[in-house]
C-alpha positions in Angstrom: 13.5 26.8 7.7 15.4 23.6 7.8 14.6 23.1 11.6 10.8 23.6 10.6 11.1 21.0 8.0 12.6 18.4 10.4 10.2 19.2 13.2 7.2 18.9 10.8 8.7 15.3 9.7 9.1 14.3 13.3 5.5 15.3 14.1 4.4 13.2 11.1 6.3 10.2 12.1 4.6 10.1 15.4 1.4 9.2 13.5 3.2 6.6 11.2 5.0 3.9 13.3 5.6 1.9 10.6 7.4 4.5 8.4 9.3 5.5 11.6 10.4 2.0 12.0 11.7 1.8 8.5 13.5 4.9 8.6 15.3 3.8 11.8 16.2 0.5 9.9 17.6 2.5 7.1 19.6 4.7 9.5 21.1 1.6 11.2 22.1 0.2 7.8 23.6 3.4 6.8 25.6 4.1 10.2 27.0 0.8 11.2 29.9 -0.9 9.5 30.9 -4.5 10.7 34.6 -4.5 11.9 36.6 -7.4 10.4 38.0 -9.6 13.3 41.6 -9.3 11.9 41.3 -5.4 12.1 39.6 -5.0 15.4 42.6 -4.7 17.7 44.2 -2.0 15.5 41.0 -0.1 15.0 39.9 -0.2 18.4 43.3 1.2 19.6 43.2 4.0 17.1 39.7 5.2 17.8 39.9 4.6 21.7 39.7 8.3 22.4 37.2 9.3 19.9 34.5 10.5 22.4 37.1 13.2 23.6 36.8 14.8 20.5 36.3 18.6 20.8 33.6 18.8 18.3 31.2 16.4 19.7 29.7 18.6 22.7 28.2 21.4 20.7 26.8 19.1 18.3 25.2 16.7 20.7 24.1 19.6 23.0 22.0 21.0 19.9 20.2 17.6 19.6 19.7 17.4 23.5 18.2 21.0 23.8 15.6 20.2 21.2 14.7 17.1 23.2 14.7 18.8 26.5 12.5 21.7 25.1 10.1 19.1 23.8 10.1 17.3 27.3 9.6 20.6 29.2 6.5 21.3 27.2 5.0 18.0 28.5 5.7 15.7 25.5 6.9 12.1 26.5 10.4 10.9 25.6 10.9 7.2 25.7 14.4 7.3 26.7 14.0 9.8 29.4 10.8 8.4 30.7 12.3 4.8 30.9 15.1 5.7 33.0 13.1 7.9 35.3 10.3 5.4 35.6 12.5 2.6 36.4 14.2 4.5 39.1 10.6 5.5 40.6 9.6 1.8 40.3 12.4 0.2 42.0 14.4 2.8 44.3 12.7 3.7 47.4 13.2 7.2 49.0 15.0 8.7 46.0 15.1 12.1 47.7 17.7 10.8 50.2 20.0 9.0 47.6 23.2 10.2 46.0 23.6 9.5 42.2 26.8 9.3 40.1 26.3 9.3 36.3 29.3 7.9 34.5 29.4 9.0 30.9 27.2 12.0 31.6 28.2 14.0 28.6 26.7 17.6 29.0 25.0 16.6 32.1 21.5 16.8 30.6 20.2 13.8 32.5 20.4 15.9 35.6 17.8 18.1 34.1 15.7 15.2 32.9 15.7 13.9 36.7 14.7 17.4 38.1 11.9 17.8 35.6 10.4 14.6 36.8 11.0 15.5 40.5 13.6 12.8 41.0 15.5 14.7 43.8 18.6 12.5 44.3 21.8 14.4 44.8 23.3 14.3 41.4 27.1 14.1 40.4 28.3 13.5 36.8 31.7 12.4 35.2 32.9 11.8 31.7 35.8 10.8 29.8 35.9 13.9 27.7 37.1 17.2 29.2 35.3 19.1 26.5 31.9 17.5 27.5 32.6 18.0 31.2 33.5 21.7 30.4 30.1 22.1 28.7 28.2 20.4 31.7 30.0 22.8 34.2 28.7 25.7 32.1 25.3 24.5 31.4 24.6 23.4 35.2 27.1 25.6 37.2 25.5 24.5 40.5 26.3 20.7 40.0 29.5 18.9 40.4 31.1 17.3 37.3 34.6 15.4 37.1 36.9 14.2 34.3 37.0 10.4 34.9 38.0 7.2 33.2 35.1 4.6 33.6 37.6 1.7 33.9 39.7 3.8 36.6 37.4 5.8 38.6 39.1 7.7 41.5 35.9 7.5 43.8 36.1 5.3 47.0 34.3 2.1 47.2 30.4 2.5 48.0 30.6 6.1 47.4 27.1 6.5 45.8 23.7 4.8 46.4 23.0 4.8 42.7 25.4 4.7 39.8 24.2 5.2 36.3 26.7 4.2 33.6 25.3 6.5 30.9 25.6 4.5 27.5 29.3 4.2 27.7 30.4 0.6 28.0 29.4 0.0 24.4 32.3 2.3 23.4 34.7 0.7 26.0 36.9 -2.2 24.7 37.8 -2.8 28.5 34.1 -3.2 29.3 34.5 -5.6 32.2 36.7 -3.2 34.0 34.0 -0.5 33.6 31.2 -2.9 34.9 33.5 -3.7 38.0 34.2 -0.1 38.5 30.5 0.9 38.5 29.7 -2.0 40.9 32.5 -1.0 43.2 31.4 2.6 43.7 27.8 1.8 44.1 26.2 1.2 47.4 22.7 0.0 46.3 22.0 0.5 42.4 23.6 0.4 39.1 22.1 1.4 35.9 23.8 0.4 32.5 22.0 2.9 30.1 21.7 2.1 26.5 23.8 -0.9 26.0 23.4 -2.7 22.6 22.9 -6.6 22.9 22.4 -9.2 20.5 20.6 -12.6 21.1 22.1 -16.1 20.0 25.1 -14.3 18.4 27.9 -11.9 19.0 29.4 -9.9 20.4 29.9 -7.8 17.2 32.2 -4.8 16.7 31.2 -2.0 14.6 32.5 1.5 13.3 30.1 4.2 13.1 30.2 8.1 12.5 28.7 10.0 15.5 28.7 13.9 15.3 31.1 13.5 12.4 33.7 11.4 14.4 34.5 7.8 13.6 34.1 5.5 16.7 33.7 1.8 17.7 30.5 0.4 19.1 30.1 -3.0 20.8 27.1 -4.9 20.5 27.1 -7.6 23.1 25.9 -11.1 23.3 23.2 -10.9 25.9 24.0 -14.0 27.7 27.7 -13.2 28.0 27.0 -9.7 29.1 24.6 -11.1 32.0 27.5 -13.6 32.8 29.8 -10.5 33.1 27.5 -8.9 35.6 27.3 -12.3 37.5 31.3 -12.2 37.7 30.8 -8.9 39.6 28.0 -10.0 41.8 25.1 -8.8 39.8 21.9 -10.3 37.8 18.8 -9.2 36.0 15.6 -8.4 38.0 13.5 -6.2 36.0 13.1 -5.2 32.3 11.3 -2.6 30.6 11.3 -2.6 26.7 10.3 0.8 25.2 11.4 0.7 21.5 11.5 -2.3 19.1 12.7 -2.1 15.5 13.1 -5.6 13.8 15.1 -6.5 10.7 15.0 -9.7 8.4 17.8 -12.1 7.8 20.8 -10.9 6.0 20.1 -7.2 7.1 22.3 -5.5 9.6 20.5 -4.7 12.8 17.3 -4.4 14.6 17.0 -2.5 17.8 15.1 -2.9 21.2 15.6 -0.4 24.0 14.9 -1.9 27.4 15.6 -1.5 31.1 16.9 -4.1 33.3 16.9 -4.1 37.0 19.4 -6.4 38.8 20.0 -7.3 42.3 23.2 -8.7 44.0 23.2 -11.5 46.5 25.6 -14.1 47.8 23.7 -16.9 46.3 21.2 -16.5 43.5 19.8 -17.8 40.2 18.7 -15.9 37.1 14.9 -16.0 36.7 12.2 -14.2 34.8 14.2 -13.5 31.7 12.6 -11.9 28.9 14.5 -13.0 25.7 13.7 -12.1 22.1 14.0 -14.9 19.4 11.8 -13.7 16.6 11.7 -16.8 14.1 14.4 -16.3 11.7 14.9 -12.5 12.6 17.9 -11.4 14.4 17.3 -9.1 17.1 19.7 -6.4 18.7 18.6 -4.7 22.0 19.4 -1.4 23.5 19.1 -2.2 27.1 19.0 -0.3 30.4 20.3 -2.3 33.3 19.7 -1.5 36.9 21.8 -3.6 39.4 20.6 -3.7 43.0 23.3 -4.4 45.6 22.1 -5.5 49.0 24.0 -3.8 52.0 
């Protein structure tokens, strides 16, 4: 009964984007709590292993299964479609590529890619042994590893495409994770669902996800881009697929985008799309693809 009610509400919200935006705004206010600078070090240390909680996989998979069922029936999913379409648009000959997803959770993006006929050879890894166990159980024909994104065991240039699956926002040593993703990638890197703020930040928040308290970093976009530059990466292509704005004094607003980046020995940043909406503060959830020339 409860599931039927939820599905009815979701269907109604598709026809009321203004109301859906307000509900997302309310949810952001409710979930995210700013972390005081003087407490940041202690809290980050205490919550560093939150994603390895054994209670997360089943709860997350329940939500994922609903999204996948909807996707299989032919309904669009902005997050799924954004990743697939940016790969199709920017990566030639995907069927001949190898792809590593860092932070793969239960491996559901392997199914998303298959549903959209992206035939890259897939491998997943995650920090959580419980999530990796569920991935192996759900997709037994695919390889999954327990890995630390800041200390990957893979050799240099091991994979044509590396997808960092929404994990650097939970990693205090995120520059090491960026460096590792770039190290093991031969051609492309995708930083998936990374929150950025414009003209401010970075900010640290605590939030409850699947009943578990964890830290989330919202990066200053310019500083994040400079971190990419330090590892030979720069932005090349952006695809925005969801925007929720908030007014001054409120907590957050969200944009999801995809960014494609290219590595060169010498380059300059160009064609940047930046949000600065009057007095409004904007937070962006971004995807970033990094292209590394051979």
